[in-house]
Every structure is written in C-alpha cells, then in structure tokens.
N, C-alpha and C positions, 0 to 999 in steps of 0.2 A: 665398374664395367670394363675399363681398359684391361684389367687383368683377365677378365672372362674372355674378351675378344682375343687376347694374346694366347690364352689356353686353347681356343678354337683353332687358331692358326698353327700352333704347335702340334695339335692333334692331327691336323691335315698333313703337316710336314712329315710326321711319323708314319702316317698311312701311305703317303707317296713313297717314302723311303722303303717301306715294306713291299711295295709293288715294283721295285726296280727290275727291269727285264734281266733275266739270267741270274738274279740274286734274290728273288722274291721269297718272302717268308711263307710258312704254311698258310693255306687258304683260310683256316679258322682265325689265325692271328690277323691276317689282312682284313678280313670282314669285321672283326671285333674293333680294330683301330678305326675303320671308316664309321662304324656304328657309334663309337664314342665321339668322334669328331662331329658327326651329324647331330647327335643328341645335344652336345654343348652349343652347336651352332643355332639350333632351333630355340634353345633356352635364351641365348643371347639376343636373338632376333625378337622373341616375344617380349623380353624385358625392355628392349629399346624402342619397339614400335608402338607400344600401348601408352597413351598419354591421356590426361583428363579431358583434353580438348578434342580427342579423336585419334585415329590411327596416324602415325607419322610414316607416310609413304614417300619419303624423300628419295632422291636418286640413289644415295648410298645404301639405304635400307632395301631398295628395290634390287640393286645389284647383289646384295647379300643374300636375299631370299631366293632369287633366281639361281644363284650359285648352289645354295643348299638343295634346292629342288632338283637341279641338274645332277648333282652327286647322288641323290636319292634314286632318280630314274636310272642312272648308269649302274648303280648297285643292284637295284631291283630287276633290271633286264639282263644282268650278267655282263654288261659291256666292260666293266672294270676288270673282270676276270678273263674274259675272252680276248680282249685287246689291251695289253699293258700300255701301249702308247696313249690310249684314251685316259687311263688312270694317271699317267705322268703329266698330262695336261690339265685334266679336270680338277684333280685334288689340289695342286698348288694354286691354281686360279681361285678355287673356292677359299683357300686360306687367306689369300690377299683380299678377296671380296669381303670376308668376315671382318677384316680389320678396318675397312673403309669408314663405317659409322663412328669409329673412335677418333680417327685422325682427319677426317673430312666431313664433319657433321653438317647436315643441312636439314632444316625443319620445314616440312610441307604437309600439314595436317589436313585430313579430310573428315569433317564431322559425320558426313553421311556414311562413311566407310565402316562404321561400327555396327551398322545394321546387318543381321544375319544373311540376308539375300545379297548384300553388297560384298560381304566377306566371301560368300560362295562364288560370286562372279570373279572376284580378284584371284581367288585360289585356282579356279579352273583356267583362267587366262595365263597365270604364271606357270601352271603345270604344263600347259600347251607349249609355252616357251621352252621349258626344260626338255620336253620330248624332242622338239625340233633341234635344239642345240646338241643333244646327245646324238641324234641322227646325223647332223652335219659333221660332228667329230668322227663318228664311226665311218661315214662315207669317205672322209679324207684319208683315214687310216687304211680303209679297204683299197682305195686307189693306189696308195703306196705299196700295199701287199701285192696287188695285181702287177705293178711294174716290176717288183722283185721276182715274181714268178716268171714273167716274160724274159727276164735276164738269167733265169735258171737258178735263182737264189731262193731257198726254202728255209723255213723255220722248223722243219720236222713236224712234230705233233703239237707244237706250242700254240697254234691257233686253229680254230675250226676251218673247214672248207669255205671257200668264198661264197658258194651257193647258199650255204647255211647262214653265213653272215648277211648275205643279201636279203634273204627271207626275213631275218630278224630286223634288218634296217627298214624294210617297207612296212613291217608291223608297227615300228615306232612312228613312222610317218602317218600311217592310217589312224593310229590312236591320237596322235597330235592333231590331225585334221578334224577328227570328231570333237576333241576338246576345244579347238579354236572355233569351230562352228557354234558350239554351245556357248562359248564366251561371247561371241559376237551377238548371238540371240539375246542372251541375258544382258549384255551391254546396251542393246537397243531398248529393252524394258527399263533398265536403270536410267538411261537418258530421258525416256518418256516420263518416268516418275519424277525426276528432278527438274528437267528443263522444259518439259511439255512437248518434246519432239523426239522421235526415235533415232534420228541421225543428224549429226552436225558435220559440216564439211571442214574438218580440221586435218592437219598433217597426220596426226595419230590415226584417225579413222581411215583416211585414204591409204596410208601405208598398210594398215591392217587388212583392208579389203584387197589390196594388191597382193599381199602375201597369201591370203586365203585363195585367191584365184590361181596363183602359181602352184600352191600345194594341191588344189583341186585338179588342175591340169596334170600334175605329176601322178596323182592317184589314178586318174582316167588313163593316162599314158602307160602306166605300169600294168594295170589289170586289163586294159583294152588292147594295147599295142605292144606289150612286152618291153617297155623301156627299161634299160639297165645301163651299167657302166658310166662312161663320162657324160652322156646326155642326162642321165638321172642326177649325177653329181651336180651339174650346172644348175638344174632346177632346184635341187635341195638347198644349195648355197644361196641362190637368188632369193628363194622364199624366206630363208632364215635371216638373211641380211635385212630384207624388207620388214620382217617382224621385229627385229632388234631396233630398227629405226623408228618403228611405230610407237613403241613405248619408251625404251631406254633412251633412244635418240631424241625423242620429243622432250623427255624430262631433262636431258642434258642441256638442250637449247634453252628451255624455260628457266631452269634453276641456276645453271652455271653461267650461261652467256647473257641471258636477259635479266637474271636475278629475281624472278617472280616466285 
C-alpha cells in the first residue's frame, strides 16, 4: 500500500509540474496526468477504507478522499485549466493528503457506513465539501487577479474575464449548497434510523448548520442583491471554514486530541 500511496503522490507532483504557469504542457497531457493521479488515488482510497468490520472513515482517509474529490471537481469545472494558481495549490495538497493514511494511520470504523444509503449520504456530503473548497480557492485567486487589474497588470489572454469567472464561482456555490442541503436532510434520516432522533446538538452538527446558513445567505445575497467582490469572498471563506470545522475539525479533536 505504501508504494501505491507513493505512486499517487508522484502522479500529483507530475501533474502540478505540468501545470506550471508560463511553462505548462499541452492541455491533453495535463488532463491525462491529472486523470492518472485521480485513478490511482481512488484505487488507493478504496483499498484502504474497506475493512471486514466496516468502512474506515478515519481522519486521514477523510482528508484523502476530500482531496481527491476536490481535484475531481476542479478538473470537471475547468478550474485547473482556467486558473493555474488553483492547480498549483490543489494538486500538491492532494498528493500530500494521499500519503497521510500510510504515515499517519488511524482506525475509526463505522459498521453502519457500509449500508448503501449511508454511503450515498457520505458521498454527497464530501462532494459538497469539494465544491465549496474549490469555490474558496477560486475566490481567493480571483481576488488576486482583481488587485492585479487595479494595478494595471494583466495576463493577456491567459485567464478568462473576471465576470466569467465570477459566474462560474457562484455556480459552484449553488451546486455545493444543494448538495449540502441534501446531505443535511439525509443525515437527519440517518440519525433518526440509528439514534432514534433526527438531530443531535454536537459540535459537528452545529458547525454544519452554521455553514449552511452562511452559504444560504450568500446565495440569497448574490441573486437577490447582487453581492460580489470582497463581500462575497468573506462569506465564501466563512462558510468554508465552518464546514471544515464541522467534519474534519471535529474528527481531528476526537481522534487526535481525545484519542477516541
């Protein structure tokens, strides 16, 4: 398994190298390298997460699959090609995340998570994370581009117009919000099925609800009041941080600090 994890990291490193600004390889070569890295990553994740006792959804595996899904969303939405700085951040981080299960293993198995409806809930929730992470990365890069434009610095035709990028950004947020809403609804059914109540007042649930409210306000603000620019950026980052704290932050506290 260690060799497979290393192969995943090497594939991501090659993909990042191919996306270097100003020295990028042909688009077909870049896309092929990312596809190879993702294929290896999903194989490694599948082999590592499946156990006889249930799915191993430990912190390291959670970080790994969120990274893989983030790259998948960035590739599928064109963010890797439109914004090279996104690729130069997302791809190396995914390579590091893919190595974590090998060097920092932690076992946290969920017997119930093997049920098809539970797998669907987890997949939708993690996909929502990926959309919002890509949106946050794209928003940060767009802020940098806007500052460069104000200083009279342009990249020629290297990047699409900011209005085009902004429309794509809010499509990411809208899709992420729909996925997060679906994950929360299925999570309530999941909790009702296992614990007999649809909602528990845990840090994870409270942070999730808070992030949902933030992104909901952002969606309303955008399409109802035309929010954009730095105001939108603050809401995007706030919602993303809350969402990360909801799942990955809670898992870090439970598994690393409390040792549960």
